[in-house]
PQR file with spaces between the fields and no chain letter, atoms N, CA, C, O and H, PARSE charges and radii, in Angstrom:
ATOM       1  N    UNK     1      47.240  -14.298  -14.850 -0.4000 1.5000
ATOM       2  CA   UNK     1      47.727  -15.548  -15.664 -0.0000 2.0000
ATOM       3  C    UNK     1      48.914  -15.608  -15.099  0.5500 1.7000
ATOM       4  O    UNK     1      49.405  -14.532  -15.440 -0.5500 1.4000
ATOM       5  N    UNK     2      49.688  -16.147  -14.471 -0.4000 1.5000
ATOM       6  CA   UNK     2      50.952  -16.398  -13.753 -0.0000 2.0000
ATOM       7  C    UNK     2      51.106  -17.928  -14.318  0.5500 1.7000
ATOM       8  O    UNK     2      50.278  -18.545  -14.987 -0.5500 1.4000
ATOM       9  H    UNK     2      49.289  -17.021  -14.194  0.4000 1.0000
ATOM      10  N    UNK     3      52.714  -18.484  -13.755 -0.4000 1.5000
ATOM      11  CA   UNK     3      53.020  -19.548  -14.471 -0.0000 2.0000
ATOM      12  C    UNK     3      52.966  -20.485  -15.550  0.5500 1.7000
ATOM      13  O    UNK     3      53.704  -20.411  -16.532 -0.5500 1.4000
ATOM      14  H    UNK     3      53.388  -17.982  -13.211  0.4000 1.0000
ATOM      15  N    UNK     4      52.306  -21.154  -15.416 -0.4000 1.5000
ATOM      16  CA   UNK     4      52.106  -22.466  -16.744 -0.0000 2.0000
ATOM      17  C    UNK     4      51.228  -22.029  -17.642  0.5500 1.7000
ATOM      18  O    UNK     4      51.257  -22.622  -18.720 -0.5500 1.4000
ATOM      19  H    UNK     4      51.707  -21.214  -14.618  0.4000 1.0000
ATOM      20  N    UNK     5      50.588  -21.316  -17.542 -0.4000 1.5000
ATOM      21  CA   UNK     5      50.080  -21.053  -18.486 -0.0000 2.0000
ATOM      22  C    UNK     5      49.123  -21.836  -19.351  0.5500 1.7000
ATOM      23  O    UNK     5      48.685  -21.409  -20.419 -0.5500 1.4000
ATOM      24  H    UNK     5      50.564  -20.834  -16.667  0.4000 1.0000
ATOM      25  N    UNK     6      48.698  -23.515  -18.596 -0.4000 1.5000
ATOM      26  CA   UNK     6      47.962  -23.869  -19.109 -0.0000 2.0000
ATOM      27  C    UNK     6      46.609  -24.447  -19.256  0.5500 1.7000
ATOM      28  O    UNK     6      45.840  -24.254  -18.314 -0.5500 1.4000
ATOM      29  H    UNK     6      49.054  -23.862  -17.729  0.4000 1.0000
ATOM      30  N    UNK     7      46.109  -25.240  -20.450 -0.4000 1.5000
ATOM      31  CA   UNK     7      44.818  -24.881  -20.754 -0.0000 2.0000
ATOM      32  C    UNK     7      44.037  -26.477  -20.852  0.5500 1.7000
ATOM      33  O    UNK     7      44.486  -27.374  -21.566 -0.5500 1.4000
ATOM      34  H    UNK     7      46.734  -25.396  -21.216  0.4000 1.0000
ATOM      35  N    UNK     8      42.739  -26.627  -19.951 -0.4000 1.5000
ATOM      36  CA   UNK     8      42.031  -27.902  -19.890 -0.0000 2.0000
ATOM      37  C    UNK     8      41.015  -27.531  -21.296  0.5500 1.7000
ATOM      38  O    UNK     8      40.630  -26.362  -21.310 -0.5500 1.4000
ATOM      39  H    UNK     8      42.375  -25.898  -19.371  0.4000 1.0000
ATOM      40  N    UNK     9      40.629  -28.256  -22.266 -0.4000 1.5000
ATOM      41  CA   UNK     9      38.974  -28.858  -23.080 -0.0000 2.0000
ATOM      42  C    UNK     9      38.260  -29.145  -22.634  0.5500 1.7000
ATOM      43  O    UNK     9      38.329  -30.246  -22.086 -0.5500 1.4000
ATOM      44  H    UNK     9      40.942  -29.205  -22.254  0.4000 1.0000
ATOM      45  N    UNK    10      36.966  -28.302  -22.539 -0.4000 1.5000
ATOM      46  CA   UNK    10      36.068  -29.329  -21.640 -0.0000 2.0000
ATOM      47  C    UNK    10      34.713  -29.007  -23.030  0.5500 1.7000
ATOM      48  O    UNK    10      34.955  -28.261  -23.978 -0.5500 1.4000
ATOM      49  H    UNK    10      36.910  -27.409  -22.983  0.4000 1.0000
ATOM      50  N    UNK    11      33.685  -29.560  -22.898 -0.4000 1.5000
ATOM      51  CA   UNK    11      32.710  -29.461  -23.620 -0.0000 2.0000
ATOM      52  C    UNK    11      31.970  -28.156  -24.036  0.5500 1.7000
ATOM      53  O    UNK    11      31.425  -27.954  -25.122 -0.5500 1.4000
ATOM      54  H    UNK    11      33.488  -30.166  -22.127  0.4000 1.0000
ATOM      55  N    UNK    12      32.047  -27.330  -23.005 -0.4000 1.5000
ATOM      56  CA   UNK    12      30.951  -25.935  -23.094 -0.0000 2.0000
ATOM      57  C    UNK    12      32.454  -24.556  -22.837  0.5500 1.7000
ATOM      58  O    UNK    12      32.390  -23.436  -22.331 -0.5500 1.4000
ATOM      59  H    UNK    12      32.489  -27.494  -22.124  0.4000 1.0000
ATOM      60  N    UNK    13      33.626  -25.290  -23.430 -0.4000 1.5000
ATOM      61  CA   UNK    13      34.704  -24.215  -22.972 -0.0000 2.0000
ATOM      62  C    UNK    13      36.379  -24.533  -23.179  0.5500 1.7000
ATOM      63  O    UNK    13      36.770  -25.631  -23.577 -0.5500 1.4000
ATOM      64  H    UNK    13      33.679  -26.200  -23.842  0.4000 1.0000
ATOM      65  N    UNK    14      37.328  -23.375  -22.839 -0.4000 1.5000
ATOM      66  CA   UNK    14      38.611  -23.788  -22.242 -0.0000 2.0000
ATOM      67  C    UNK    14      39.036  -23.359  -21.274  0.5500 1.7000
ATOM      68  O    UNK    14      39.168  -22.135  -21.267 -0.5500 1.4000
ATOM      69  H    UNK    14      37.010  -22.484  -22.516  0.4000 1.0000
ATOM      70  N    UNK    15      39.353  -23.945  -20.310 -0.4000 1.5000
ATOM      71  CA   UNK    15      40.185  -23.423  -19.038 -0.0000 2.0000
ATOM      72  C    UNK    15      40.891  -23.264  -18.747  0.5500 1.7000
ATOM      73  O    UNK    15      41.244  -24.132  -17.948 -0.5500 1.4000
ATOM      74  H    UNK    15      39.246  -24.940  -20.316  0.4000 1.0000
ATOM      75  N    UNK    16      42.042  -21.987  -18.973 -0.4000 1.5000
ATOM      76  CA   UNK    16      43.071  -21.507  -18.759 -0.0000 2.0000
ATOM      77  C    UNK    16      43.722  -21.309  -17.203  0.5500 1.7000
ATOM      78  O    UNK    16      43.549  -20.339  -16.464 -0.5500 1.4000
ATOM      79  H    UNK    16      41.755  -21.282  -19.622  0.4000 1.0000
ATOM      80  N    UNK    17      44.253  -22.116  -17.026 -0.4000 1.5000
ATOM      81  CA   UNK    17      44.927  -21.743  -15.352 -0.0000 2.0000
ATOM      82  C    UNK    17      46.597  -21.928  -15.307  0.5500 1.7000
ATOM      83  O    UNK    17      47.238  -22.653  -16.067 -0.5500 1.4000
ATOM      84  H    UNK    17      44.394  -22.903  -17.626  0.4000 1.0000
ATOM      85  N    UNK    18      47.185  -21.028  -14.142 -0.4000 1.5000
ATOM      86  CA   UNK    18      48.588  -21.075  -13.850 -0.0000 2.0000
ATOM      87  C    UNK    18      49.108  -22.354  -13.039  0.5500 1.7000
ATOM      88  O    UNK    18      50.328  -22.478  -13.146 -0.5500 1.4000
ATOM      89  H    UNK    18      46.664  -20.439  -13.524  0.4000 1.0000
ATOM      90  N    UNK    19      48.307  -23.632  -12.020 -0.4000 1.5000
ATOM      91  CA   UNK    19      48.895  -24.498  -11.383 -0.0000 2.0000
ATOM      92  C    UNK    19      47.536  -25.033  -11.172  0.5500 1.7000
ATOM      93  O    UNK    19      46.440  -24.480  -11.070 -0.5500 1.4000
ATOM      94  H    UNK    19      47.316  -23.531  -11.933  0.4000 1.0000
ATOM      95  N    UNK    20      47.828  -25.980  -11.145 -0.4000 1.5000
ATOM      96  CA   UNK    20      47.002  -27.159  -10.494 -0.0000 2.0000
ATOM      97  C    UNK    20      47.173  -28.321   -9.841  0.5500 1.7000
ATOM      98  O    UNK    20      48.064  -29.119  -10.129 -0.5500 1.4000
ATOM      99  H    UNK    20      48.717  -26.429  -11.228  0.4000 1.0000
ATOM     100  N    UNK    21      46.279  -28.497   -8.864 -0.4000 1.5000
ATOM     101  CA   UNK    21      46.550  -29.980   -7.932 -0.0000 2.0000
ATOM     102  C    UNK    21      45.500  -30.806   -7.372  0.5500 1.7000
ATOM     103  O    UNK    21      44.378  -30.420   -7.043 -0.5500 1.4000
ATOM     104  H    UNK    21      45.555  -27.848   -8.630  0.4000 1.0000
ATOM     105  N    UNK    22      45.973  -31.988   -7.294 -0.4000 1.5000
ATOM     106  CA   UNK    22      44.692  -32.989   -7.282 -0.0000 2.0000
ATOM     107  C    UNK    22      44.811  -32.856   -6.491  0.5500 1.7000
ATOM     108  O    UNK    22      45.938  -32.466   -6.184 -0.5500 1.4000
ATOM     109  H    UNK    22      46.884  -32.301   -7.562  0.4000 1.0000
ATOM     110  N    UNK    23      43.576  -33.081   -5.157 -0.4000 1.5000
ATOM     111  CA   UNK    23      43.453  -33.728   -3.741 -0.0000 2.0000
ATOM     112  C    UNK    23      41.983  -34.361   -3.255  0.5500 1.7000
ATOM     113  O    UNK    23      40.819  -34.242   -3.637 -0.5500 1.4000
ATOM     114  H    UNK    23      42.661  -33.398   -5.406  0.4000 1.0000
ATOM     115  N    UNK    24      42.723  -35.146   -2.137 -0.4000 1.5000
ATOM     116  CA   UNK    24      40.836  -36.261   -1.651 -0.0000 2.0000
ATOM     117  C    UNK    24      40.463  -35.219   -0.907  0.5500 1.7000
ATOM     118  O    UNK    24      41.073  -34.536   -0.085 -0.5500 1.4000
ATOM     119  H    UNK    24      43.669  -35.242   -1.828  0.4000 1.0000
ATOM     120  N    UNK    25      39.505  -35.200   -1.266 -0.4000 1.5000
ATOM     121  CA   UNK    25      38.329  -34.640   -0.547 -0.0000 2.0000
ATOM     122  C    UNK    25      37.904  -35.097    0.033  0.5500 1.7000
ATOM     123  O    UNK    25      36.976  -35.417   -0.708 -0.5500 1.4000
ATOM     124  H    UNK    25      39.009  -35.755   -1.934  0.4000 1.0000
ATOM     125  N    UNK    26      37.490  -35.895    1.648 -0.4000 1.5000
ATOM     126  CA   UNK    26      36.286  -36.353    2.078 -0.0000 2.0000
ATOM     127  C    UNK    26      34.935  -35.297    2.762  0.5500 1.7000
ATOM     128  O    UNK    26      34.572  -35.174    3.932 -0.5500 1.4000
ATOM     129  H    UNK    26      38.245  -35.634    2.250  0.4000 1.0000
ATOM     130  N    UNK    27      34.626  -34.906    2.005 -0.4000 1.5000
ATOM     131  CA   UNK    27      33.597  -34.209    2.653 -0.0000 2.0000
ATOM     132  C    UNK    27      33.813  -32.936    3.836  0.5500 1.7000
ATOM     133  O    UNK    27      32.871  -32.233    4.204 -0.5500 1.4000
ATOM     134  H    UNK    27      34.921  -35.006    1.055  0.4000 1.0000
ATOM     135  N    UNK    28      35.274  -32.778    4.370 -0.4000 1.5000
ATOM     136  CA   UNK    28      35.688  -31.951    5.831 -0.0000 2.0000
ATOM     137  C    UNK    28      36.979  -31.221    5.230  0.5500 1.7000
ATOM     138  O    UNK    28      37.970  -31.521    4.563 -0.5500 1.4000
ATOM     139  H    UNK    28      36.039  -33.348    4.071  0.4000 1.0000
ATOM     140  N    UNK    29      36.275  -29.822    5.988 -0.4000 1.5000
ATOM     141  CA   UNK    29      37.549  -29.108    5.486 -0.0000 2.0000
ATOM     142  C    UNK    29      38.962  -29.415    5.135  0.5500 1.7000
ATOM     143  O    UNK    29      39.334  -30.342    5.854 -0.5500 1.4000
ATOM     144  H    UNK    29      35.470  -29.579    6.529  0.4000 1.0000
ATOM     145  N    UNK    30      39.983  -28.989    4.263 -0.4000 1.5000
ATOM     146  CA   UNK    30      41.034  -29.284    4.587 -0.0000 2.0000
ATOM     147  C    UNK    30      42.194  -27.876    3.703  0.5500 1.7000
ATOM     148  O    UNK    30      41.927  -27.328    2.633 -0.5500 1.4000
ATOM     149  H    UNK    30      39.681  -28.235    3.679  0.4000 1.0000
ATOM     150  N    UNK    31      43.240  -27.655    4.438 -0.4000 1.5000
ATOM     151  CA   UNK    31      44.324  -26.974    4.080 -0.0000 2.0000
ATOM     152  C    UNK    31      45.156  -27.215    2.241  0.5500 1.7000
ATOM     153  O    UNK    31      45.788  -28.265    2.117 -0.5500 1.4000
ATOM     154  H    UNK    31      43.458  -28.100    5.307  0.4000 1.0000
ATOM     155  N    UNK    32      45.112  -26.440    1.216 -0.4000 1.5000
ATOM     156  CA   UNK    32      45.511  -26.824    0.224 -0.0000 2.0000
ATOM     157  C    UNK    32      47.218  -25.398    0.046  0.5500 1.7000
ATOM     158  O    UNK    32      47.766  -24.459    0.623 -0.5500 1.4000
ATOM     159  H    UNK    32      44.599  -25.588    1.317  0.4000 1.0000
ATOM     160  N    UNK    33      47.263  -25.971   -0.764 -0.4000 1.5000
ATOM     161  CA   UNK    33      48.704  -24.801   -1.124 -0.0000 2.0000
ATOM     162  C    UNK    33      49.230  -25.162   -2.504  0.5500 1.7000
ATOM     163  O    UNK    33      49.965  -26.147   -2.438 -0.5500 1.4000
ATOM     164  H    UNK    33      46.817  -26.734   -1.233  0.4000 1.0000
ATOM     165  N    UNK    34      49.081  -24.657   -3.786 -0.4000 1.5000
ATOM     166  CA   UNK    34      49.242  -25.265   -5.183 -0.0000 2.0000
ATOM     167  C    UNK    34      50.317  -24.255   -5.058  0.5500 1.7000
ATOM     168  O    UNK    34      49.918  -23.283   -4.418 -0.5500 1.4000
ATOM     169  H    UNK    34      48.483  -23.857   -3.840  0.4000 1.0000
ATOM     170  N    UNK    35      52.035  -24.115   -5.609 -0.4000 1.5000
ATOM     171  CA   UNK    35      52.405  -23.813   -5.785 -0.0000 2.0000
ATOM     172  C    UNK    35      52.825  -23.210   -7.404  0.5500 1.7000
ATOM     173  O    UNK    35      53.091  -24.019   -8.293 -0.5500 1.4000
ATOM     174  H    UNK    35      52.359  -24.905   -6.129  0.4000 1.0000
ATOM     175  N    UNK    36      52.850  -21.716   -7.660 -0.4000 1.5000
ATOM     176  CA   UNK    36      52.452  -21.265   -9.107 -0.0000 2.0000
ATOM     177  C    UNK    36      53.850  -21.054   -9.217  0.5500 1.7000
ATOM     178  O    UNK    36      54.436  -20.425   -8.336 -0.5500 1.4000
ATOM     179  H    UNK    36      52.634  -21.058   -6.938  0.4000 1.0000
ATOM     180  N    UNK    37      54.549  -21.587  -10.365 -0.4000 1.5000
ATOM     181  CA   UNK    37      56.282  -21.853  -10.952 -0.0000 2.0000
ATOM     182  C    UNK    37      55.828  -20.520  -11.833  0.5500 1.7000
ATOM     183  O    UNK    37      55.136  -20.811  -12.809 -0.5500 1.4000
ATOM     184  H    UNK    37      54.073  -22.098  -11.080  0.4000 1.0000
ATOM     185  N    UNK    38      56.151  -18.857  -11.618 -0.4000 1.5000
ATOM     186  CA   UNK    38      55.808  -17.395  -12.165 -0.0000 2.0000
ATOM     187  C    UNK    38      57.555  -17.503  -12.338  0.5500 1.7000
ATOM     188  O    UNK    38      58.400  -18.147  -11.717 -0.5500 1.4000
ATOM     189  H    UNK    38      56.713  -18.621  -10.826  0.4000 1.0000
ATOM     190  N    UNK    39      57.635  -16.517  -13.528 -0.4000 1.5000
ATOM     191  CA   UNK    39      58.945  -15.869  -13.710 -0.0000 2.0000
ATOM     192  C    UNK    39      58.913  -14.201  -12.837  0.5500 1.7000
ATOM     193  O    UNK    39      57.982  -13.398  -12.769 -0.5500 1.4000
ATOM     194  H    UNK    39      56.948  -15.994  -14.033  0.4000 1.0000
ATOM     195  N    UNK    40      59.579  -14.161  -12.561 -0.4000 1.5000
ATOM     196  CA   UNK    40      60.155  -12.699  -12.143 -0.0000 2.0000
ATOM     197  C    UNK    40      59.056  -11.759  -12.484  0.5500 1.7000
ATOM     198  O    UNK    40      58.114  -11.315  -11.829 -0.5500 1.4000
ATOM     199  H    UNK    40      60.336  -14.813  -12.617  0.4000 1.0000
ATOM     200  N    UNK    41      59.554  -11.548  -13.993 -0.4000 1.5000
ATOM     201  CA   UNK    41      58.940  -10.628  -14.755 -0.0000 2.0000
ATOM     202  C    UNK    41      57.279  -10.350  -14.911  0.5500 1.7000
ATOM     203  O    UNK    41      56.676   -9.347  -15.293 -0.5500 1.4000
ATOM     204  H    UNK    41      60.320  -11.908  -14.526  0.4000 1.0000
ATOM     205  N    UNK    42      56.728  -11.871  -14.380 -0.4000 1.5000
ATOM     206  CA   UNK    42      55.433  -11.597  -14.463 -0.0000 2.0000
ATOM     207  C    UNK    42      54.919  -11.255  -13.058  0.5500 1.7000
ATOM     208  O    UNK    42      53.763  -10.917  -12.807 -0.5500 1.4000
ATOM     209  H    UNK    42      57.218  -12.686  -14.069  0.4000 1.0000
ATOM     210  N    UNK    43      55.919  -11.384  -12.172 -0.4000 1.5000
ATOM     211  CA   UNK    43      55.326  -10.802  -10.514 -0.0000 2.0000
ATOM     212  C    UNK    43      54.857   -9.107  -10.493  0.5500 1.7000
ATOM     213  O    UNK    43      55.565   -8.254   -9.957 -0.5500 1.4000
ATOM     214  H    UNK    43      56.859  -11.659  -12.377  0.4000 1.0000
ATOM     215  N    UNK    44      53.780   -8.852  -11.049 -0.4000 1.5000
ATOM     216  CA   UNK    44      53.323   -7.304  -11.088 -0.0000 2.0000
ATOM     217  C    UNK    44      52.304   -7.219   -9.615  0.5500 1.7000
ATOM     218  O    UNK    44      51.371   -7.935   -9.253 -0.5500 1.4000
ATOM     219  H    UNK    44      53.205   -9.544  -11.485  0.4000 1.0000
ATOM     220  N    UNK    45      52.959   -5.997   -8.971 -0.4000 1.5000
ATOM     221  CA   UNK    45      51.697   -5.467   -8.100 -0.0000 2.0000
ATOM     222  C    UNK    45      50.352   -5.504   -8.695  0.5500 1.7000
ATOM     223  O    UNK    45      50.094   -5.285   -9.878 -0.5500 1.4000
ATOM     224  H    UNK    45      53.718   -5.415   -9.264  0.4000 1.0000
ATOM     225  N    UNK    46      49.566   -5.787   -7.812 -0.4000 1.5000
ATOM     226  CA   UNK    46      48.367   -5.565   -8.051 -0.0000 2.0000
ATOM     227  C    UNK    46      47.465   -6.607   -7.300  0.5500 1.7000
ATOM     228  O    UNK    46      47.769   -7.050   -6.192 -0.5500 1.4000
ATOM     229  H    UNK    46      49.776   -5.966   -6.851  0.4000 1.0000
ATOM     230  N    UNK    47      46.311   -6.972   -7.998 -0.4000 1.5000
ATOM     231  CA   UNK    47      44.865   -7.498   -7.081 -0.0000 2.0000
ATOM     232  C    UNK    47      44.678   -8.776   -7.958  0.5500 1.7000
ATOM     233  O    UNK    47      44.165   -8.628   -9.067 -0.5500 1.4000
ATOM     234  H    UNK    47      46.064   -6.612   -8.898  0.4000 1.0000
ATOM     235  N    UNK    48      45.148  -10.329   -7.442 -0.4000 1.5000
ATOM     236  CA   UNK    48      44.537  -11.298   -8.280 -0.0000 2.0000
ATOM     237  C    UNK    48      43.681  -12.446   -7.876  0.5500 1.7000
ATOM     238  O    UNK    48      43.372  -12.987   -6.815 -0.5500 1.4000
ATOM     239  H    UNK    48      45.565  -10.449   -6.541  0.4000 1.0000
ATOM     240  N    UNK    49      43.421  -12.603   -9.141 -0.4000 1.5000
ATOM     241  CA   UNK    49      41.779  -13.247   -8.475 -0.0000 2.0000
ATOM     242  C    UNK    49      42.187  -14.911   -8.278  0.5500 1.7000
ATOM     243  O    UNK    49      43.025  -15.079   -9.164 -0.5500 1.4000
ATOM     244  H    UNK    49      43.673  -12.163  -10.003  0.4000 1.0000
ATOM     245  N    UNK    50      42.034  -16.071   -7.643 -0.4000 1.5000
ATOM     246  CA   UNK    50      41.947  -17.390   -7.343 -0.0000 2.0000
ATOM     247  C    UNK    50      40.995  -17.949   -7.133  0.5500 1.7000
ATOM     248  O    UNK    50      40.496  -18.186   -6.032 -0.5500 1.4000
ATOM     249  H    UNK    50      41.353  -15.935   -6.923  0.4000 1.0000
ATOM     250  N    UNK    51      40.481  -18.338   -8.546 -0.4000 1.5000
ATOM     251  CA   UNK    51      39.743  -19.516   -8.910 -0.0000 2.0000
ATOM     252  C    UNK    51      39.644  -21.105   -8.605  0.5500 1.7000
ATOM     253  O    UNK    51      40.456  -21.923   -9.035 -0.5500 1.4000
ATOM     254  H    UNK    51      40.886  -18.146   -9.440  0.4000 1.0000
ATOM     255  N    UNK    52      38.437  -21.439   -7.733 -0.4000 1.5000
ATOM     256  CA   UNK    52      39.040  -22.979   -7.333 -0.0000 2.0000
ATOM     257  C    UNK    52      38.062  -23.740   -8.237  0.5500 1.7000
ATOM     258  O    UNK    52      36.856  -23.700   -7.994 -0.5500 1.4000
ATOM     259  H    UNK    52      37.777  -20.774   -7.383  0.4000 1.0000
ATOM     260  N    UNK    53      38.647  -24.562   -9.467 -0.4000 1.5000
ATOM     261  CA   UNK    53      37.698  -25.223   -9.775 -0.0000 2.0000
ATOM     262  C    UNK    53      37.898  -27.143   -9.466  0.5500 1.7000
ATOM     263  O    UNK    53      38.838  -27.824   -9.055 -0.5500 1.4000
ATOM     264  H    UNK    53      39.627  -24.594   -9.664  0.4000 1.0000
ATOM     265  N    UNK    54      36.507  -27.458   -9.909 -0.4000 1.5000
ATOM     266  CA   UNK    54      36.434  -28.916   -9.804 -0.0000 2.0000
ATOM     267  C    UNK    54      36.164  -29.464  -11.341  0.5500 1.7000
ATOM     268  O    UNK    54      34.989  -29.380  -11.697 -0.5500 1.4000
ATOM     269  H    UNK    54      35.744  -26.905  -10.243  0.4000 1.0000
ATOM     270  N    UNK    55      36.869  -29.878  -12.062 -0.4000 1.5000
ATOM     271  CA   UNK    55      36.644  -30.057  -13.436 -0.0000 2.0000
ATOM     272  C    UNK    55      36.279  -27.990  -14.578  0.5500 1.7000
ATOM     273  O    UNK    55      36.974  -27.106  -15.079 -0.5500 1.4000
ATOM     274  H    UNK    55      37.823  -29.946  -11.773  0.4000 1.0000
ATOM     275  N    UNK    56      34.988  -28.257  -14.410 -0.4000 1.5000
ATOM     276  CA   UNK    56      34.637  -26.907  -15.059 -0.0000 2.0000
ATOM     277  C    UNK    56      34.002  -26.449  -14.195  0.5500 1.7000
ATOM     278  O    UNK    56      33.761  -25.246  -14.299 -0.5500 1.4000
ATOM     279  H    UNK    56      34.423  -28.975  -14.003  0.4000 1.0000
ATOM     280  N    UNK    57      33.616  -26.976  -13.334 -0.4000 1.5000
ATOM     281  CA   UNK    57      33.120  -26.335  -12.557 -0.0000 2.0000
ATOM     282  C    UNK    57      33.605  -25.240  -11.256  0.5500 1.7000
ATOM     283  O    UNK    57      34.180  -25.730  -10.285 -0.5500 1.4000
ATOM     284  H    UNK    57      33.812  -27.953  -13.250  0.4000 1.0000
ATOM     285  N    UNK    58      33.357  -23.881  -11.305 -0.4000 1.5000
ATOM     286  CA   UNK    58      33.936  -22.884  -10.160 -0.0000 2.0000
ATOM     287  C    UNK    58      33.119  -23.336   -8.846  0.5500 1.7000
ATOM     288  O    UNK    58      31.900  -23.407   -8.695 -0.5500 1.4000
ATOM     289  H    UNK    58      32.890  -23.483  -12.095  0.4000 1.0000
ATOM     290  N    UNK    59      34.237  -23.641   -7.875 -0.4000 1.5000
ATOM     291  CA   UNK    59      34.181  -24.171   -6.659 -0.0000 2.0000
ATOM     292  C    UNK    59      33.815  -23.038   -5.631  0.5500 1.7000
ATOM     293  O    UNK    59      32.804  -22.908   -4.940 -0.5500 1.4000
ATOM     294  H    UNK    59      35.228  -23.583   -7.998  0.4000 1.0000
ATOM     295  N    UNK    60      35.411  -21.929   -5.785 -0.4000 1.5000
ATOM     296  CA   UNK    60      35.476  -21.062   -4.851 -0.0000 2.0000
ATOM     297  C    UNK    60      36.390  -20.140   -5.829  0.5500 1.7000
ATOM     298  O    UNK    60      36.996  -20.320   -6.884 -0.5500 1.4000
ATOM     299  H    UNK    60      36.232  -22.034   -6.346  0.4000 1.0000
ATOM     300  N    UNK    61      36.137  -18.860   -4.770 -0.4000 1.5000
ATOM     301  CA   UNK    61      37.163  -17.731   -5.300 -0.0000 2.0000
ATOM     302  C    UNK    61      37.806  -16.948   -4.881  0.5500 1.7000
ATOM     303  O    UNK    61      37.098  -15.945   -4.786 -0.5500 1.4000
ATOM     304  H    UNK    61      35.644  -18.714   -3.912  0.4000 1.0000
ATOM     305  N    UNK    62      38.889  -16.719   -4.500 -0.4000 1.5000
ATOM     306  CA   UNK    62      39.293  -15.781   -3.774 -0.0000 2.0000
ATOM     307  C    UNK    62      40.938  -14.563   -4.234  0.5500 1.7000
ATOM     308  O    UNK    62      41.856  -14.912   -4.976 -0.5500 1.4000
ATOM     309  H    UNK    62      39.464  -17.533   -4.576  0.4000 1.0000
ATOM     310  N    UNK    63      40.839  -13.339   -3.592 -0.4000 1.5000
ATOM     311  CA   UNK    63      41.267  -12.497   -4.255 -0.0000 2.0000
ATOM     312  C    UNK    63      42.574  -12.451   -3.054  0.5500 1.7000
ATOM     313  O    UNK    63      42.656  -12.903   -1.912 -0.5500 1.4000
ATOM     314  H    UNK    63      40.093  -13.056   -2.988  0.4000 1.0000
ATOM     315  N    UNK    64      43.657  -11.562   -4.052 -0.4000 1.5000
ATOM     316  CA   UNK    64      45.015  -11.511   -3.337 -0.0000 2.0000
ATOM     317  C    UNK    64      45.357  -10.239   -3.484  0.5500 1.7000
ATOM     318  O    UNK    64      45.010   -9.886   -4.611 -0.5500 1.4000
ATOM     319  H    UNK    64      43.591  -11.195   -4.980  0.4000 1.0000
ATOM     320  N    UNK    65      45.919   -9.288   -2.843 -0.4000 1.5000
ATOM     321  CA   UNK    65      46.876   -8.714   -3.131 -0.0000 2.0000
ATOM     322  C    UNK    65      48.999   -8.681   -3.293  0.5500 1.7000
ATOM     323  O    UNK    65      49.774   -8.117   -2.520 -0.5500 1.4000
ATOM     324  H    UNK    65      46.202   -9.574   -1.927  0.4000 1.0000
ATOM     325  N    UNK    66      49.164   -9.067   -3.893 -0.4000 1.5000
ATOM     326  CA   UNK    66      50.255   -8.841   -4.217 -0.0000 2.0000
ATOM     327  C    UNK    66      51.456   -7.521   -4.563  0.5500 1.7000
ATOM     328  O    UNK    66      51.747   -7.117   -5.688 -0.5500 1.4000
ATOM     329  H    UNK    66      48.535   -9.525   -4.521  0.4000 1.0000
ATOM     330  N    UNK    67      52.038   -7.005   -3.206 -0.4000 1.5000
ATOM     331  CA   UNK    67      52.433   -6.077   -3.497 -0.0000 2.0000
ATOM     332  C    UNK    67      54.204   -5.863   -4.404  0.5500 1.7000
ATOM     333  O    UNK    67      54.606   -4.742   -4.717 -0.5500 1.4000
ATOM     334  H    UNK    67      51.801   -7.333   -2.292  0.4000 1.0000
């Protein structure tokens, strides 16, 4: 977790997240960029997993390497 470290509560649990953004999706591919407000001391080299949710539903996942 980096940045805000916020939580949303759903019927089936709690979702912890680093950043959120809303997009208007019209059933076409689109580019989205969400900035994470992280402290420098939190930026540790390694592999990070990025999960994209629509409400409590996981809709996409990816990984990135921070050097």
